[in-house]
N, CA, C and O atoms as a MOPAC input file, in Angstrom:
PM7 MOZYME 1SCF
protein

 N     49.26500 1    54.61800 1   120.62300 1
 C     48.83700 1    55.15400 1   119.35400 1
 C     48.62700 1    53.99600 1   118.39300 1
 O     49.45200 1    53.08500 1   118.31300 1
 N     47.53700 1    54.03600 1   117.67900 1
 C     47.22600 1    53.00800 1   116.70800 1
 C     47.39200 1    53.55600 1   115.29100 1
 O     47.03400 1    54.70000 1   115.00900 1
 N     47.93400 1    52.73300 1   114.41800 1
 C     48.07200 1    53.11800 1   113.02500 1
 C     46.82700 1    52.75900 1   112.22100 1
 O     46.74100 1    53.05200 1   111.02800 1
 N     45.86400 1    52.12200 1   112.88600 1
 C     44.64300 1    51.68700 1   112.20400 1
 C     43.62400 1    52.80400 1   112.04500 1
 O     42.83300 1    52.78700 1   111.10300 1
 N     43.63100 1    53.76200 1   112.94000 1
 C     42.63400 1    54.83100 1   112.85600 1
 C     43.31100 1    56.15900 1   112.51500 1
 O     44.39300 1    56.45900 1   113.02200 1
 N     42.67300 1    56.95000 1   111.65700 1
 C     43.27800 1    58.23300 1   111.27400 1
 C     43.24300 1    59.23600 1   112.42700 1
 O     42.35600 1    59.21000 1   113.28000 1
 N     44.21300 1    60.09500 1   112.42000 1
 C     44.28600 1    61.15500 1   113.43200 1
 C     43.33100 1    62.27200 1   113.02900 1
 O     43.33600 1    62.70300 1   111.87600 1
 N     42.51900 1    62.74000 1   113.95700 1
 C     41.60200 1    63.84000 1   113.66100 1
 C     42.05100 1    65.07700 1   114.41600 1
 O     42.45000 1    65.00200 1   115.57800 1
 N     41.98100 1    66.19800 1   113.75200 1
 C     42.33200 1    67.47300 1   114.37000 1
 C     41.08900 1    68.12200 1   114.94500 1
 O     40.01100 1    68.05700 1   114.35600 1
 N     41.24700 1    68.74000 1   116.08400 1
 C     40.13400 1    69.43100 1   116.71700 1
 C     40.13300 1    70.88800 1   116.28900 1
 O     41.19900 1    71.49300 1   116.17300 1
 N     38.95400 1    71.46800 1   116.04900 1
 C     38.90600 1    72.87000 1   115.63700 1
 C     39.26800 1    73.80900 1   116.78200 1
 O     39.02800 1    73.51300 1   117.95300 1
 N     39.85000 1    74.94700 1   116.41600 1
 C     40.11700 1    76.02200 1   117.35900 1
 C     38.99300 1    77.03300 1   117.24100 1
 O     38.47700 1    77.25900 1   116.14700 1
 N     38.60800 1    77.64200 1   118.34400 1
 C     37.55600 1    78.64800 1   118.34400 1
 C     38.18600 1    80.02300 1   118.42200 1
 O     39.05900 1    80.26900 1   119.25400 1
 N     37.74000 1    80.92200 1   117.55200 1
 C     38.19800 1    82.30100 1   117.52500 1
 C     37.00500 1    83.20600 1   117.71300 1
 O     35.92500 1    82.93200 1   117.18900 1
 N     37.19000 1    84.29600 1   118.46600 1
 C     36.11300 1    85.23300 1   118.72100 1
 C     36.54200 1    86.64200 1   118.36800 1
 O     37.68400 1    87.03800 1   118.60000 1
 N     35.60600 1    87.39200 1   117.80200 1
 C     35.79400 1    88.80800 1   117.55400 1
 C     34.76500 1    89.51500 1   118.41600 1
 O     33.56800 1    89.25500 1   118.29000 1
 N     35.20900 1    90.39700 1   119.28200 1
 C     34.29200 1    91.04200 1   120.20100 1
 C     34.65200 1    92.50500 1   120.38700 1
 O     35.81400 1    92.90100 1   120.29200 1
 N     33.63700 1    93.28400 1   120.65200 1
 C     33.80600 1    94.65900 1   121.09400 1
 C     33.52600 1    94.64600 1   122.59000 1
 O     32.96500 1    93.67500 1   123.09800 1
 N     33.90300 1    95.69800 1   123.30500 1
 C     33.66200 1    95.67400 1   124.75100 1
 C     32.23100 1    95.25000 1   125.07300 1
 O     31.26600 1    95.86900 1   124.62500 1
 N     32.11900 1    94.18700 1   125.85500 1
 C     30.85100 1    93.68400 1   126.35800 1
 C     29.93900 1    93.07900 1   125.29500 1
 O     28.78400 1    92.77400 1   125.59400 1
 N     30.42300 1    92.89300 1   124.04800 1
 C     29.55500 1    92.33900 1   123.01500 1
 C     30.34100 1    91.42300 1   122.07800 1
 O     31.25500 1    91.86000 1   121.37800 1
 N     29.96900 1    90.16400 1   122.08000 1
 C     30.55400 1    89.20600 1   121.14300 1
 C     29.91300 1    89.43300 1   119.78400 1
 O     28.68800 1    89.39600 1   119.65900 1
 N     30.71600 1    89.66200 1   118.78300 1
 C     30.20000 1    89.93800 1   117.45100 1
 C     30.26000 1    88.70300 1   116.56900 1
 O     29.34100 1    88.45000 1   115.79000 1
 N     31.32400 1    87.94000 1   116.68500 1
 C     31.53900 1    86.85100 1   115.75300 1
 C     32.35300 1    85.77100 1   116.43500 1
 O     33.32900 1    86.06700 1   117.12400 1
 N     31.95900 1    84.51700 1   116.24700 1
 C     32.73200 1    83.39100 1   116.75300 1
 C     32.79100 1    82.34700 1   115.65200 1
 O     31.77100 1    82.03600 1   115.03700 1
 N     33.97400 1    81.80400 1   115.39700 1
 C     34.11100 1    80.80900 1   114.35100 1
 C     35.14400 1    79.77300 1   114.74300 1
 O     36.01600 1    80.02800 1   115.57300 1
 N     35.03800 1    78.59400 1   114.13300 1
 C     35.93400 1    77.47300 1   114.41100 1
 C     36.66500 1    77.07300 1   113.14300 1
 O     36.07600 1    77.02200 1   112.06300 1
 N     37.95100 1    76.78900 1   113.28000 1
 C     38.76000 1    76.26900 1   112.18500 1
 C     39.63900 1    75.16800 1   112.72100 1
 O     40.08600 1    75.21400 1   113.86700 1
 N     39.88500 1    74.17500 1   111.88600 1
 C     40.92800 1    73.21500 1   112.19200 1
 C     42.20400 1    73.86700 1   111.69800 1
 O     42.33100 1    74.17700 1   110.51400 1
 N     43.13400 1    74.07300 1   112.58800 1
 C     44.36500 1    74.78100 1   112.25600 1
 C     44.39400 1    76.11500 1   112.97700 1
 O     43.43700 1    76.50200 1   113.64700 1
 N     45.49700 1    76.80100 1   112.82600 1
 C     45.70100 1    78.05000 1   113.54900 1
 C     45.39700 1    79.25100 1   112.66200 1
 O     45.63500 1    79.23300 1   111.45400 1
 N     44.86600 1    80.28800 1   113.28900 1
 C     44.69500 1    81.57400 1   112.62600 1
 C     45.74400 1    82.49400 1   113.23500 1
 O     45.72500 1    82.76600 1   114.43600 1
 N     46.64700 1    82.96500 1   112.40400 1
 C     47.76300 1    83.78100 1   112.86500 1
 C     47.27300 1    85.07800 1   113.52800 1
 O     46.23200 1    85.61200 1   113.14500 1
 N     48.01400 1    85.58100 1   114.51200 1
 C     47.61900 1    86.82500 1   115.18300 1
 C     47.43200 1    88.00200 1   114.21900 1
 O     46.54300 1    88.82900 1   114.42300 1
 N     48.26000 1    88.08500 1   113.17500 1
 C     48.11800 1    89.17400 1   112.20300 1
 C     46.77700 1    89.09600 1   111.48800 1
 O     46.14500 1    90.11700 1   111.21500 1
 N     46.35300 1    87.87800 1   111.19000 1
 C     45.07000 1    87.67100 1   110.53800 1
 C     43.92200 1    88.01200 1   111.48400 1
 O     42.92500 1    88.60100 1   111.06700 1
 N     44.06200 1    87.64400 1   112.74900 1
 C     43.05000 1    87.99400 1   113.74000 1
 C     42.91900 1    89.50700 1   113.85100 1
 O     41.81200 1    90.02500 1   113.99100 1
 N     44.03400 1    90.21300 1   113.79100 1
 C     44.00900 1    91.67500 1   113.87200 1
 C     43.32300 1    92.27700 1   112.65000 1
 O     42.58300 1    93.25200 1   112.77700 1
 N     43.55900 1    91.71100 1   111.47400 1
 C     42.87600 1    92.19900 1   110.27200 1
 C     41.36400 1    92.09900 1   110.42900 1
 O     40.63500 1    93.00300 1   110.02000 1
 N     40.89400 1    91.01000 1   111.01600 1
 C     39.45600 1    90.83100 1   111.23900 1
 C     38.95200 1    91.84700 1   112.25300 1
 O     37.86500 1    92.39900 1   112.08400 1
 N     39.72000 1    92.10100 1   113.29900 1
 C     39.30600 1    93.07900 1   114.32000 1
 C     39.16900 1    94.49800 1   113.74600 1
 O     38.43000 1    95.31800 1   114.29200 1
 N     39.86900 1    94.78200 1   112.66400 1
 C     39.83900 1    96.11600 1   112.06200 1
 C     38.64800 1    96.32100 1   111.12400 1
 O     38.43900 1    97.43000 1   110.63200 1
 N     37.86700 1    95.27200 1   110.86800 1
 C     36.74400 1    95.39100 1   109.94700 1
 C     35.62300 1    96.24200 1   110.53800 1
 O     35.43300 1    96.29000 1   111.75300 1
 N     34.89300 1    96.90500 1   109.66300 1
 C     33.71600 1    97.67000 1   110.08900 1
 C     32.59000 1    96.70100 1   110.43600 1
 O     32.68100 1    95.50700 1   110.14800 1
 N     31.53600 1    97.21300 1   111.04900 1
 C     30.40300 1    96.36400 1   111.40400 1
 C     29.78200 1    95.75100 1   110.14800 1
 O     29.42900 1    94.57200 1   110.15900 1
 N     29.64300 1    96.51100 1   109.08300 1
 C     29.09100 1    95.98700 1   107.83500 1
 C     29.97800 1    94.87800 1   107.27500 1
 O     29.47600 1    93.84900 1   106.82100 1
 N     31.28300 1    95.08500 1   107.30500 1
 C     32.20600 1    94.05300 1   106.82900 1
 C     32.11900 1    92.79800 1   107.69600 1
 O     32.19700 1    91.68400 1   107.18000 1
 N     31.95700 1    92.97200 1   109.01100 1
 C     31.81100 1    91.81800 1   109.90000 1
 C     30.53100 1    91.04200 1   109.60000 1
 O     30.51800 1    89.81200 1   109.66000 1
 N     29.46200 1    91.75700 1   109.28000 1
 C     28.21100 1    91.08200 1   108.91500 1
 C     28.41000 1    90.26600 1   107.63800 1
 O     27.94500 1    89.12900 1   107.54700 1
 N     29.09400 1    90.83700 1   106.66300 1
 C     29.37800 1    90.11300 1   105.42400 1
 C     30.27200 1    88.90700 1   105.68200 1
 O     30.07400 1    87.83900 1   105.10400 1
 N     31.25800 1    89.09100 1   106.55600 1
 C     32.14400 1    87.98800 1   106.91300 1
 C     31.36800 1    86.87500 1   107.61200 1
 O     31.60800 1    85.69500 1   107.35300 1
 N     30.44900 1    87.23800 1   108.48800 1
 C     29.65500 1    86.23200 1   109.19800 1
 C     28.90200 1    85.33900 1   108.21500 1
 O     28.82200 1    84.12700 1   108.41500 1
 N     28.35500 1    85.92700 1   107.16200 1
 C     27.67100 1    85.13300 1   106.13500 1
 C     28.66600 1    84.26200 1   105.37300 1
 O     28.39100 1    83.09100 1   105.10600 1
 N     29.81200 1    84.82600 1   105.02400 1
 C     30.81000 1    84.09500 1   104.24800 1
 C     31.41000 1    82.93200 1   105.03600 1
 O     31.78100 1    81.91500 1   104.45000 1
 N     31.51000 1    83.07300 1   106.35700 1
 C     32.12800 1    82.02600 1   107.17700 1
 C     31.41600 1    80.68200 1   107.06000 1
 O     32.01900 1    79.63300 1   107.28700 1
 N     30.14300 1    80.71500 1   106.70900 1
 C     29.39300 1    79.46300 1   106.57300 1
 C     29.98400 1    78.56400 1   105.49400 1
 O     29.79000 1    77.34800 1   105.51400 1
 N     30.70200 1    79.16600 1   104.55600 1
 C     31.28100 1    78.39600 1   103.45900 1
 C     32.77900 1    78.13300 1   103.63400 1
 O     33.38100 1    77.45000 1   102.80500 1
 N     33.37800 1    78.65400 1   104.68100 1
 C     34.81100 1    78.48000 1   104.90500 1
 C     35.08400 1    77.11300 1   105.51200 1
 O     34.28700 1    76.58900 1   106.28900 1
 N     36.23400 1    76.54400 1   105.14000 1
 C     36.63000 1    75.27500 1   105.74900 1
 C     38.02300 1    75.33700 1   106.37400 1
 O     38.43500 1    74.40200 1   107.06200 1
 N     38.75600 1    76.43900 1   106.13800 1
 C     40.10000 1    76.54700 1   106.69800 1
 C     40.51300 1    78.02300 1   106.72700 1
 O     39.85400 1    78.86400 1   106.11600 1
 N     41.59600 1    78.33500 1   107.43100 1
 C     42.04100 1    79.73100 1   107.53400 1
 C     42.36600 1    80.38000 1   106.18000 1
 O     42.25100 1    81.59700 1   106.04000 1
 N     42.76400 1    79.59100 1   105.20000 1
 C     43.07100 1    80.16200 1   103.88000 1
 C     41.83300 1    80.78800 1   103.24400 1
 O     41.94100 1    81.77400 1   102.51400 1
 N     40.66200 1    80.22100 1   103.51700 1
 C     39.42000 1    80.81100 1   103.02100 1
 C     39.21900 1    82.19800 1   103.61600 1
 O     38.75700 1    83.11100 1   102.93100 1
 N     39.56000 1    82.35600 1   104.87300 1
 C     39.45900 1    83.67000 1   105.52300 1
 C     40.43500 1    84.65200 1   104.89600 1
 O     40.07300 1    85.80000 1   104.64000 1
 N     41.65700 1    84.22700 1   104.64700 1
 C     42.65500 1    85.09500 1   104.00300 1
 C     42.15600 1    85.55100 1   102.64600 1
 O     42.23400 1    86.73500 1   102.31700 1
 N     41.64200 1    84.61900 1   101.85700 1
 C     41.13400 1    84.96100 1   100.52900 1
 C     39.98400 1    85.95300 1   100.61900 1
 O     39.92100 1    86.90400 1    99.84000 1
 N     39.07800 1    85.73800 1   101.56200 1
 C     37.95300 1    86.66500 1   101.71100 1
 C     38.45900 1    88.05900 1   102.08000 1
 O     38.02300 1    89.05400 1   101.50100 1
 N     39.37000 1    88.12800 1   103.03400 1
 C     39.90500 1    89.43000 1   103.44300 1
 C     40.60300 1    90.13400 1   102.27500 1
 O     40.45400 1    91.34300 1   102.09900 1
 N     41.34500 1    89.39400 1   101.49800 1
 C     42.06200 1    89.98200 1   100.37000 1
 C     41.12300 1    90.46300 1    99.26900 1
 O     41.41900 1    91.44400 1    98.58700 1
 N     39.98600 1    89.77500 1    99.08900 1
 C     39.08500 1    90.09700 1    97.99600 1
 C     37.88200 1    90.94400 1    98.38500 1
 O     37.32600 1    91.64100 1    97.53600 1
 N     37.46800 1    90.90100 1    99.64300 1
 C     36.19100 1    91.52500 1   100.01800 1
 C     36.29100 1    92.61700 1   101.06800 1
 O     35.34200 1    93.38100 1   101.25000 1
 N     37.37600 1    92.70600 1   101.73800 1
 C     37.45200 1    93.61800 1   102.87900 1
 C     38.07900 1    94.95900 1   102.53600 1
 O     38.54200 1    95.66900 1   103.43000 1
 N     38.10200 1    95.31400 1   101.27600 1
 C     38.70500 1    96.60500 1   100.87300 1
 C     37.67800 1    97.69600 1   100.84700 1
 O     38.00200 1    98.84100 1   100.53200 1

């Protein structure tokens, strides 16, 4: 291990799918808790479409939490 170069984290890939159909796939550096993944799975198709657009501006799981708290009602 070298102290000269910064450590980089690799993104994790998360998928939301219905039987036989992938609906949404996104990457985050860091973990998305299972409870949060379940909240996303409970969204309607319209909410998933809105989330897909919003994900373009997300940079971490906290952005997803904020979106769910503010937009998924």
